[in-house]
CHARMM internal coordinates of N, CA and C (Angstrom, degrees):
IC EDIT
DIST 1 N 1 CA 1.4009
DIST 1 CA 1 C 1.5590
ANGL 1 N 1 CA 1 C 109.42
DIST 1 C 2 N 1.2810
ANGL 1 CA 1 C 2 N 112.39
DIHE 1 N 1 CA 1 C 2 N 161.66
DIST 2 N 2 CA 1.4444
ANGL 1 C 2 N 2 CA 120.97
DIHE 1 CA 1 C 2 N 2 CA -173.18
DIST 2 CA 2 C 1.5767
ANGL 2 N 2 CA 2 C 108.30
DIHE 1 C 2 N 2 CA 2 C -131.60
DIST 2 C 3 N 1.3653
ANGL 2 CA 2 C 3 N 116.94
DIHE 2 N 2 CA 2 C 3 N 117.78
DIST 3 N 3 CA 1.4631
ANGL 2 C 3 N 3 CA 120.45
DIHE 2 CA 2 C 3 N 3 CA -174.63
DIST 3 CA 3 C 1.4809
ANGL 3 N 3 CA 3 C 101.83
DIHE 2 C 3 N 3 CA 3 C -88.73
DIST 3 C 4 N 1.4261
ANGL 3 CA 3 C 4 N 120.90
DIHE 3 N 3 CA 3 C 4 N 130.85
DIST 4 N 4 CA 1.4737
ANGL 3 C 4 N 4 CA 120.12
DIHE 3 CA 3 C 4 N 4 CA -179.83
DIST 4 CA 4 C 1.6712
ANGL 4 N 4 CA 4 C 100.69
DIHE 3 C 4 N 4 CA 4 C -133.23
DIST 4 C 5 N 1.2852
ANGL 4 CA 4 C 5 N 111.85
DIHE 4 N 4 CA 4 C 5 N 132.72
DIST 5 N 5 CA 1.5493
ANGL 4 C 5 N 5 CA 122.04
DIHE 4 CA 4 C 5 N 5 CA -178.49
DIST 5 CA 5 C 1.5174
ANGL 5 N 5 CA 5 C 106.57
DIHE 4 C 5 N 5 CA 5 C -103.37
DIST 5 C 6 N 1.3336
ANGL 5 CA 5 C 6 N 118.81
DIHE 5 N 5 CA 5 C 6 N 137.57
DIST 6 N 6 CA 1.3762
ANGL 5 C 6 N 6 CA 118.80
DIHE 5 CA 5 C 6 N 6 CA 170.84
DIST 6 CA 6 C 1.6499
ANGL 6 N 6 CA 6 C 105.85
DIHE 5 C 6 N 6 CA 6 C -164.11
DIST 6 C 7 N 1.3615
ANGL 6 CA 6 C 7 N 114.39
DIHE 6 N 6 CA 6 C 7 N 176.40
DIST 7 N 7 CA 1.4142
ANGL 6 C 7 N 7 CA 120.35
DIHE 6 CA 6 C 7 N 7 CA -172.00
DIST 7 CA 7 C 1.5394
ANGL 7 N 7 CA 7 C 109.71
DIHE 6 C 7 N 7 CA 7 C -94.13
DIST 7 C 8 N 1.3393
ANGL 7 CA 7 C 8 N 116.63
DIHE 7 N 7 CA 7 C 8 N 136.70
DIST 8 N 8 CA 1.4636
ANGL 7 C 8 N 8 CA 121.23
DIHE 7 CA 7 C 8 N 8 CA -179.41
DIST 8 CA 8 C 1.6018
ANGL 8 N 8 CA 8 C 105.59
DIHE 7 C 8 N 8 CA 8 C -71.37
DIST 8 C 9 N 1.3822
ANGL 8 CA 8 C 9 N 116.86
DIHE 8 N 8 CA 8 C 9 N 132.17
DIST 9 N 9 CA 1.4860
ANGL 8 C 9 N 9 CA 119.59
DIHE 8 CA 8 C 9 N 9 CA -178.13
DIST 9 CA 9 C 1.6507
ANGL 9 N 9 CA 9 C 109.27
DIHE 8 C 9 N 9 CA 9 C -67.51
DIST 9 C 10 N 1.3244
ANGL 9 CA 9 C 10 N 119.11
DIHE 9 N 9 CA 9 C 10 N -14.60
DIST 10 N 10 CA 1.4806
ANGL 9 C 10 N 10 CA 117.10
DIHE 9 CA 9 C 10 N 10 CA -175.85
DIST 10 CA 10 C 1.6309
ANGL 10 N 10 CA 10 C 106.16
DIHE 9 C 10 N 10 CA 10 C -97.77
DIST 10 C 11 N 1.2815
ANGL 10 CA 10 C 11 N 117.71
DIHE 10 N 10 CA 10 C 11 N -52.48
DIST 11 N 11 CA 1.5663
ANGL 10 C 11 N 11 CA 119.30
DIHE 10 CA 10 C 11 N 11 CA -165.95
DIST 11 CA 11 C 1.4934
ANGL 11 N 11 CA 11 C 108.42
DIHE 10 C 11 N 11 CA 11 C -107.58
DIST 11 C 12 N 1.3886
ANGL 11 CA 11 C 12 N 122.65
DIHE 11 N 11 CA 11 C 12 N -2.84
DIST 12 N 12 CA 1.4538
ANGL 11 C 12 N 12 CA 128.35
DIHE 11 CA 11 C 12 N 12 CA -179.02
DIST 12 CA 12 C 1.4835
ANGL 12 N 12 CA 12 C 115.94
DIHE 11 C 12 N 12 CA 12 C 55.59
DIST 12 C 13 N 1.2944
ANGL 12 CA 12 C 13 N 119.05
DIHE 12 N 12 CA 12 C 13 N 18.03
DIST 13 N 13 CA 1.4006
ANGL 12 C 13 N 13 CA 125.28
DIHE 12 CA 12 C 13 N 13 CA 179.04
DIST 13 CA 13 C 1.6266
ANGL 13 N 13 CA 13 C 102.91
DIHE 12 C 13 N 13 CA 13 C -81.63
DIST 13 C 14 N 1.3643
ANGL 13 CA 13 C 14 N 112.03
DIHE 13 N 13 CA 13 C 14 N 145.81
DIST 14 N 14 CA 1.4643
ANGL 13 C 14 N 14 CA 116.22
DIHE 13 CA 13 C 14 N 14 CA 174.42
DIST 14 CA 14 C 1.5438
ANGL 14 N 14 CA 14 C 113.42
DIHE 13 C 14 N 14 CA 14 C -76.92
DIST 14 C 15 N 1.3882
ANGL 14 CA 14 C 15 N 120.69
DIHE 14 N 14 CA 14 C 15 N 118.93
DIST 15 N 15 CA 1.3893
ANGL 14 C 15 N 15 CA 114.96
DIHE 14 CA 14 C 15 N 15 CA 179.90
DIST 15 CA 15 C 1.4545
ANGL 15 N 15 CA 15 C 105.86
DIHE 14 C 15 N 15 CA 15 C -126.81
DIST 15 C 16 N 1.4402
ANGL 15 CA 15 C 16 N 123.60
DIHE 15 N 15 CA 15 C 16 N 176.02
DIST 16 N 16 CA 1.3549
ANGL 15 C 16 N 16 CA 125.96
DIHE 15 CA 15 C 16 N 16 CA 176.82
DIST 16 CA 16 C 1.5629
ANGL 16 N 16 CA 16 C 111.63
DIHE 15 C 16 N 16 CA 16 C -126.93
DIST 16 C 17 N 1.3075
ANGL 16 CA 16 C 17 N 112.91
DIHE 16 N 16 CA 16 C 17 N 164.74
DIST 17 N 17 CA 1.3804
ANGL 16 C 17 N 17 CA 115.20
DIHE 16 CA 16 C 17 N 17 CA 175.86
DIST 17 CA 17 C 1.4746
ANGL 17 N 17 CA 17 C 104.72
DIHE 16 C 17 N 17 CA 17 C -142.27
DIST 17 C 18 N 1.3016
ANGL 17 CA 17 C 18 N 120.22
DIHE 17 N 17 CA 17 C 18 N 154.19
DIST 18 N 18 CA 1.4648
ANGL 17 C 18 N 18 CA 126.35
DIHE 17 CA 17 C 18 N 18 CA 172.64
DIST 18 CA 18 C 1.4251
ANGL 18 N 18 CA 18 C 106.28
DIHE 17 C 18 N 18 CA 18 C -98.43
DIST 18 C 19 N 1.3706
ANGL 18 CA 18 C 19 N 119.59
DIHE 18 N 18 CA 18 C 19 N 122.96
DIST 19 N 19 CA 1.3788
ANGL 18 C 19 N 19 CA 125.51
DIHE 18 CA 18 C 19 N 19 CA -175.93
DIST 19 CA 19 C 1.5318
ANGL 19 N 19 CA 19 C 107.54
DIHE 18 C 19 N 19 CA 19 C -113.45
DIST 19 C 20 N 1.2009
ANGL 19 CA 19 C 20 N 122.27
DIHE 19 N 19 CA 19 C 20 N 145.10
DIST 20 N 20 CA 1.4904
ANGL 19 C 20 N 20 CA 127.55
DIHE 19 CA 19 C 20 N 20 CA -179.72
DIST 20 CA 20 C 1.5706
ANGL 20 N 20 CA 20 C 104.35
DIHE 19 C 20 N 20 CA 20 C -102.32
DIST 20 C 21 N 1.2970
ANGL 20 CA 20 C 21 N 114.61
DIHE 20 N 20 CA 20 C 21 N 113.69
DIST 21 N 21 CA 1.4662
ANGL 20 C 21 N 21 CA 122.43
DIHE 20 CA 20 C 21 N 21 CA 178.61
DIST 21 CA 21 C 1.4073
ANGL 21 N 21 CA 21 C 118.30
DIHE 20 C 21 N 21 CA 21 C -61.94
DIST 21 C 22 N 1.3226
ANGL 21 CA 21 C 22 N 112.53
DIHE 21 N 21 CA 21 C 22 N -16.93
DIST 22 N 22 CA 1.5879
ANGL 21 C 22 N 22 CA 113.28
DIHE 21 CA 21 C 22 N 22 CA 176.97
DIST 22 CA 22 C 1.5524
ANGL 22 N 22 CA 22 C 112.15
DIHE 21 C 22 N 22 CA 22 C -85.98
DIST 22 C 23 N 1.2494
ANGL 22 CA 22 C 23 N 114.83
DIHE 22 N 22 CA 22 C 23 N -0.25
DIST 23 N 23 CA 1.5698
ANGL 22 C 23 N 23 CA 118.30
DIHE 22 CA 22 C 23 N 23 CA -179.76
DIST 23 CA 23 C 1.3724
ANGL 23 N 23 CA 23 C 112.46
DIHE 22 C 23 N 23 CA 23 C -128.34
DIST 23 C 24 N 1.3259
ANGL 23 CA 23 C 24 N 123.20
DIHE 23 N 23 CA 23 C 24 N 119.34
DIST 24 N 24 CA 1.4674
ANGL 23 C 24 N 24 CA 128.61
DIHE 23 CA 23 C 24 N 24 CA 171.46
DIST 24 CA 24 C 1.5441
ANGL 24 N 24 CA 24 C 101.55
DIHE 23 C 24 N 24 CA 24 C -101.79
DIST 24 C 25 N 1.4260
ANGL 24 CA 24 C 25 N 107.97
DIHE 24 N 24 CA 24 C 25 N 126.89
DIST 25 N 25 CA 1.5352
ANGL 24 C 25 N 25 CA 113.72
DIHE 24 CA 24 C 25 N 25 CA -177.90
DIST 25 CA 25 C 1.4649
ANGL 25 N 25 CA 25 C 113.07
DIHE 24 C 25 N 25 CA 25 C -160.52
DIST 25 C 26 N 1.2977
ANGL 25 CA 25 C 26 N 115.52
DIHE 25 N 25 CA 25 C 26 N 172.26
DIST 26 N 26 CA 1.4694
ANGL 25 C 26 N 26 CA 124.37
DIHE 25 CA 25 C 26 N 26 CA 169.49
DIST 26 CA 26 C 1.4827
ANGL 26 N 26 CA 26 C 111.48
DIHE 25 C 26 N 26 CA 26 C -121.07
DIST 26 C 27 N 1.2196
ANGL 26 CA 26 C 27 N 119.71
DIHE 26 N 26 CA 26 C 27 N 127.56
DIST 27 N 27 CA 1.4703
ANGL 26 C 27 N 27 CA 118.31
DIHE 26 CA 26 C 27 N 27 CA -175.38
DIST 27 CA 27 C 1.6120
ANGL 27 N 27 CA 27 C 109.79
DIHE 26 C 27 N 27 CA 27 C -155.94
DIST 27 C 28 N 1.2781
ANGL 27 CA 27 C 28 N 118.49
DIHE 27 N 27 CA 27 C 28 N 173.99
DIST 28 N 28 CA 1.4595
ANGL 27 C 28 N 28 CA 119.67
DIHE 27 CA 27 C 28 N 28 CA -179.13
DIST 28 CA 28 C 1.4862
ANGL 28 N 28 CA 28 C 105.90
DIHE 27 C 28 N 28 CA 28 C -113.98
DIST 28 C 29 N 1.4634
ANGL 28 CA 28 C 29 N 113.86
DIHE 28 N 28 CA 28 C 29 N 145.36
DIST 29 N 29 CA 1.3907
ANGL 28 C 29 N 29 CA 123.97
DIHE 28 CA 28 C 29 N 29 CA -176.89
DIST 29 CA 29 C 1.5505
ANGL 29 N 29 CA 29 C 106.82
DIHE 28 C 29 N 29 CA 29 C -146.99
DIST 29 C 30 N 1.2039
ANGL 29 CA 29 C 30 N 117.59
DIHE 29 N 29 CA 29 C 30 N 141.19
DIST 30 N 30 CA 1.5096
ANGL 29 C 30 N 30 CA 119.55
DIHE 29 CA 29 C 30 N 30 CA -178.99
DIST 30 CA 30 C 1.5284
ANGL 30 N 30 CA 30 C 109.02
DIHE 29 C 30 N 30 CA 30 C -82.84
DIST 30 C 31 N 1.3132
ANGL 30 CA 30 C 31 N 117.55
DIHE 30 N 30 CA 30 C 31 N 142.95
DIST 31 N 31 CA 1.3682
ANGL 30 C 31 N 31 CA 123.72
DIHE 30 CA 30 C 31 N 31 CA 178.41
DIST 31 CA 31 C 1.6695
ANGL 31 N 31 CA 31 C 107.92
DIHE 30 C 31 N 31 CA 31 C -70.63
DIST 31 C 32 N 1.2939
ANGL 31 CA 31 C 32 N 113.08
DIHE 31 N 31 CA 31 C 32 N 136.35
DIST 32 N 32 CA 1.4466
ANGL 31 C 32 N 32 CA 120.83
DIHE 31 CA 31 C 32 N 32 CA -173.98
DIST 32 CA 32 C 1.5125
ANGL 32 N 32 CA 32 C 111.02
DIHE 31 C 32 N 32 CA 32 C -73.46
DIST 32 C 33 N 1.2262
ANGL 32 CA 32 C 33 N 119.97
DIHE 32 N 32 CA 32 C 33 N -13.52
DIST 33 N 33 CA 1.5442
ANGL 32 C 33 N 33 CA 125.42
DIHE 32 CA 32 C 33 N 33 CA 179.08
DIST 33 CA 33 C 1.5426
ANGL 33 N 33 CA 33 C 109.93
DIHE 32 C 33 N 33 CA 33 C -100.47
DIST 33 C 34 N 1.2937
ANGL 33 CA 33 C 34 N 118.69
DIHE 33 N 33 CA 33 C 34 N -57.01
DIST 34 N 34 CA 1.4552
ANGL 33 C 34 N 34 CA 122.94
DIHE 33 CA 33 C 34 N 34 CA -174.84
DIST 34 CA 34 C 1.5058
ANGL 34 N 34 CA 34 C 119.12
DIHE 33 C 34 N 34 CA 34 C -100.01
DIST 34 C 35 N 1.3027
ANGL 34 CA 34 C 35 N 116.06
DIHE 34 N 34 CA 34 C 35 N -12.05
DIST 35 N 35 CA 1.4348
ANGL 34 C 35 N 35 CA 131.90
DIHE 34 CA 34 C 35 N 35 CA 176.25
DIST 35 CA 35 C 1.5828
ANGL 35 N 35 CA 35 C 112.14
DIHE 34 C 35 N 35 CA 35 C 65.10
DIST 35 C 36 N 1.2787
ANGL 35 CA 35 C 36 N 115.75
DIHE 35 N 35 CA 35 C 36 N 19.19
DIST 36 N 36 CA 1.5223
ANGL 35 C 36 N 36 CA 122.22
DIHE 35 CA 35 C 36 N 36 CA 169.93
DIST 36 CA 36 C 1.4488
ANGL 36 N 36 CA 36 C 113.37
DIHE 35 C 36 N 36 CA 36 C -69.19
DIST 36 C 37 N 1.3036
ANGL 36 CA 36 C 37 N 119.48
DIHE 36 N 36 CA 36 C 37 N 144.92
DIST 37 N 37 CA 1.5084
ANGL 36 C 37 N 37 CA 118.41
DIHE 36 CA 36 C 37 N 37 CA 173.24
DIST 37 CA 37 C 1.5197
ANGL 37 N 37 CA 37 C 113.35
DIHE 36 C 37 N 37 CA 37 C -75.00
DIST 37 C 38 N 1.3828
ANGL 37 CA 37 C 38 N 112.00
DIHE 37 N 37 CA 37 C 38 N 132.64
DIST 38 N 38 CA 1.5039
ANGL 37 C 38 N 38 CA 120.40
DIHE 37 CA 37 C 38 N 38 CA 179.26
DIST 38 CA 38 C 1.5626
ANGL 38 N 38 CA 38 C 109.22
DIHE 37 C 38 N 38 CA 38 C -120.24
DIST 38 C 39 N 1.2577
ANGL 38 CA 38 C 39 N 109.97
DIHE 38 N 38 CA 38 C 39 N 130.02
DIST 39 N 39 CA 1.5620
ANGL 38 C 39 N 39 CA 115.39
DIHE 38 CA 38 C 39 N 39 CA 175.18
DIST 39 CA 39 C 1.4339
ANGL 39 N 39 CA 39 C 109.44
DIHE 38 C 39 N 39 CA 39 C -84.31
DIST 39 C 40 N 1.3020
ANGL 39 CA 39 C 40 N 120.27
DIHE 39 N 39 CA 39 C 40 N 109.90
DIST 40 N 40 CA 1.3737
ANGL 39 C 40 N 40 CA 128.64
DIHE 39 CA 39 C 40 N 40 CA -178.32
DIST 40 CA 40 C 1.5689
ANGL 40 N 40 CA 40 C 111.74
DIHE 39 C 40 N 40 CA 40 C -98.99
DIST 40 C 41 N 1.3022
ANGL 40 CA 40 C 41 N 117.55
DIHE 40 N 40 CA 40 C 41 N 131.01
DIST 41 N 41 CA 1.4646
ANGL 40 C 41 N 41 CA 121.33
DIHE 40 CA 40 C 41 N 41 CA 172.28
DIST 41 CA 41 C 1.4584
ANGL 41 N 41 CA 41 C 106.83
DIHE 40 C 41 N 41 CA 41 C -126.16
DIST 41 C 42 N 1.3572
ANGL 41 CA 41 C 42 N 116.02
DIHE 41 N 41 CA 41 C 42 N 123.42
DIST 42 N 42 CA 1.4481
ANGL 41 C 42 N 42 CA 123.84
DIHE 41 CA 41 C 42 N 42 CA -176.71
DIST 42 CA 42 C 1.6377
ANGL 42 N 42 CA 42 C 101.59
DIHE 41 C 42 N 42 CA 42 C -128.79
DIST 42 C 43 N 1.3595
ANGL 42 CA 42 C 43 N 113.56
DIHE 42 N 42 CA 42 C 43 N 130.92
DIST 43 N 43 CA 1.4040
ANGL 42 C 43 N 43 CA 120.72
DIHE 42 CA 42 C 43 N 43 CA 173.08
DIST 43 CA 43 C 1.6318
ANGL 43 N 43 CA 43 C 108.68
DIHE 42 C 43 N 43 CA 43 C -128.55
DIST 43 C 44 N 1.1918
ANGL 43 CA 43 C 44 N 115.54
DIHE 43 N 43 CA 43 C 44 N 133.52
DIST 44 N 44 CA 1.5350
ANGL 43 C 44 N 44 CA 125.54
DIHE 43 CA 43 C 44 N 44 CA -178.22
DIST 44 CA 44 C 1.5285
ANGL 44 N 44 CA 44 C 110.01
DIHE 43 C 44 N 44 CA 44 C -119.28
DIST 44 C 45 N 1.3199
ANGL 44 CA 44 C 45 N 113.33
DIHE 44 N 44 CA 44 C 45 N 136.81
DIST 45 N 45 CA 1.4899
ANGL 44 C 45 N 45 CA 121.70
DIHE 44 CA 44 C 45 N 45 CA 173.59
DIST 45 CA 45 C 1.5113
ANGL 45 N 45 CA 45 C 106.54
DIHE 44 C 45 N 45 CA 45 C -130.54
DIST 45 C 46 N 1.3365
ANGL 45 CA 45 C 46 N 121.37
DIHE 45 N 45 CA 45 C 46 N 121.84
DIST 46 N 46 CA 1.3024
ANGL 45 C 46 N 46 CA 132.99
DIHE 45 CA 45 C 46 N 46 CA -178.19
DIST 46 CA 46 C 1.5298
ANGL 46 N 46 CA 46 C 113.06
DIHE 45 C 46 N 46 CA 46 C 52.08
DIST 46 C 47 N 1.2989
ANGL 46 CA 46 C 47 N 111.72
DIHE 46 N 46 CA 46 C 47 N 44.87
DIST 47 N 47 CA 1.3715
ANGL 46 C 47 N 47 CA 123.81
DIHE 46 CA 46 C 47 N 47 CA 178.93
DIST 47 CA 47 C 1.5845
ANGL 47 N 47 CA 47 C 120.45
DIHE 46 C 47 N 47 CA 47 C 77.49
DIST 47 C 48 N 1.3111
ANGL 47 CA 47 C 48 N 112.77
DIHE 47 N 47 CA 47 C 48 N 3.08
DIST 48 N 48 CA 1.5033
ANGL 47 C 48 N 48 CA 125.21
DIHE 47 CA 47 C 48 N 48 CA -172.18
DIST 48 CA 48 C 1.4764
ANGL 48 N 48 CA 48 C 106.38
DIHE 47 C 48 N 48 CA 48 C -111.70
DIST 48 C 49 N 1.3620
ANGL 48 CA 48 C 49 N 114.90
DIHE 48 N 48 CA 48 C 49 N 133.56
DIST 49 N 49 CA 1.4685
ANGL 48 C 49 N 49 CA 120.57
DIHE 48 CA 48 C 49 N 49 CA 175.05
DIST 49 CA 49 C 1.5095
ANGL 49 N 49 CA 49 C 111.00
DIHE 48 C 49 N 49 CA 49 C -58.76
DIST 49 C 50 N 1.3271
ANGL 49 CA 49 C 50 N 125.57
DIHE 49 N 49 CA 49 C 50 N 113.57
DIST 50 N 50 CA 1.4774
ANGL 49 C 50 N 50 CA 123.90
DIHE 49 CA 49 C 50 N 50 CA -179.62
DIST 50 CA 50 C 1.5310
ANGL 50 N 50 CA 50 C 114.83
DIHE 49 C 50 N 50 CA 50 C -105.38
DIST 50 C 51 N 1.3371
ANGL 50 CA 50 C 51 N 114.62
DIHE 50 N 50 CA 50 C 51 N -18.71
DIST 51 N 51 CA 1.5769
ANGL 50 C 51 N 51 CA 117.12
DIHE 50 CA 50 C 51 N 51 CA 174.19
DIST 51 CA 51 C 1.5030
ANGL 51 N 51 CA 51 C 105.83
DIHE 50 C 51 N 51 CA 51 C -157.79
DIST 51 C 52 N 1.3109
ANGL 51 CA 51 C 52 N 114.54
DIHE 51 N 51 CA 51 C 52 N 143.70
DIST 52 N 52 CA 1.4254
ANGL 51 C 52 N 52 CA 126.11
DIHE 51 CA 51 C 52 N 52 CA 179.47
DIST 52 CA 52 C 1.4935
ANGL 52 N 52 CA 52 C 111.37
DIHE 51 C 52 N 52 CA 52 C -148.41
DIST 52 C 53 N 1.2736
ANGL 52 CA 52 C 53 N 117.14
DIHE 52 N 52 CA 52 C 53 N 137.40
DIST 53 N 53 CA 1.4417
ANGL 52 C 53 N 53 CA 121.88
DIHE 52 CA 52 C 53 N 53 CA 167.84
DIST 53 CA 53 C 1.4224
ANGL 53 N 53 CA 53 C 114.38
DIHE 52 C 53 N 53 CA 53 C -148.25
DIST 53 C 54 N 1.3041
ANGL 53 CA 53 C 54 N 119.29
DIHE 53 N 53 CA 53 C 54 N 149.35
DIST 54 N 54 CA 1.4784
ANGL 53 C 54 N 54 CA 126.95
DIHE 53 CA 53 C 54 N 54 CA -175.05
DIST 54 CA 54 C 1.5718
ANGL 54 N 54 CA 54 C 102.66
DIHE 53 C 54 N 54 CA 54 C -134.40
DIST 54 C 55 N 1.3526
ANGL 54 CA 54 C 55 N 114.97
DIHE 54 N 54 CA 54 C 55 N 118.33
DIST 55 N 55 CA 1.5112
ANGL 54 C 55 N 55 CA 123.46
DIHE 54 CA 54 C 55 N 55 CA -177.81
DIST 55 CA 55 C 1.4267
ANGL 55 N 55 CA 55 C 110.24
DIHE 54 C 55 N 55 CA 55 C -131.49
DIST 55 C 56 N 1.3724
ANGL 55 CA 55 C 56 N 107.79
DIHE 55 N 55 CA 55 C 56 N 150.37
DIST 56 N 56 CA 1.4944
ANGL 55 C 56 N 56 CA 112.44
DIHE 55 CA 55 C 56 N 56 CA 176.75
DIST 56 CA 56 C 1.6056
ANGL 56 N 56 CA 56 C 104.70
DIHE 55 C 56 N 56 CA 56 C -74.48
DIST 56 C 57 N 1.2783
ANGL 56 CA 56 C 57 N 111.34
DIHE 56 N 56 CA 56 C 57 N 160.90
DIST 57 N 57 CA 1.4758
ANGL 56 C 57 N 57 CA 120.45
DIHE 56 CA 56 C 57 N 57 CA 177.00
DIST 57 CA 57 C 1.4971
ANGL 57 N 57 CA 57 C 110.21
DIHE 56 C 57 N 57 CA 57 C -95.69
DIST 57 C 58 N 1.2273
ANGL 57 CA 57 C 58 N 116.35
DIHE 57 N 57 CA 57 C 58 N 118.13
DIST 58 N 58 CA 1.4388
ANGL 57 C 58 N 58 CA 120.64
DIHE 57 CA 57 C 58 N 58 CA -175.62
DIST 58 CA 58 C 1.6293
ANGL 58 N 58 CA 58 C 109.63
DIHE 57 C 58 N 58 CA 58 C -78.41
DIST 58 C 59 N 1.3058
ANGL 58 CA 58 C 59 N 112.14
DIHE 58 N 58 CA 58 C 59 N 123.37
DIST 59 N 59 CA 1.4698
ANGL 58 C 59 N 59 CA 117.72
DIHE 58 CA 58 C 59 N 59 CA -171.19
DIST 59 CA 59 C 1.5289
ANGL 59 N 59 CA 59 C 109.00
DIHE 58 C 59 N 59 CA 59 C -78.83
END
COOR INIT
IC SEED 1 N 1 CA 1 C
IC BUILD
């Protein structure tokens, strides 16, 4: 597993997520601080994180 730190797009707190380098995907996960849904996109190449984004979900 790969731990990645980033800022929540809602509350701006630094949070972390565990990412699986064997899976490149886009999914929704709630912020551990403010509980708002974050759209997370993680792409891996050769086991290394090559692209990451965390966006708010437009209502």
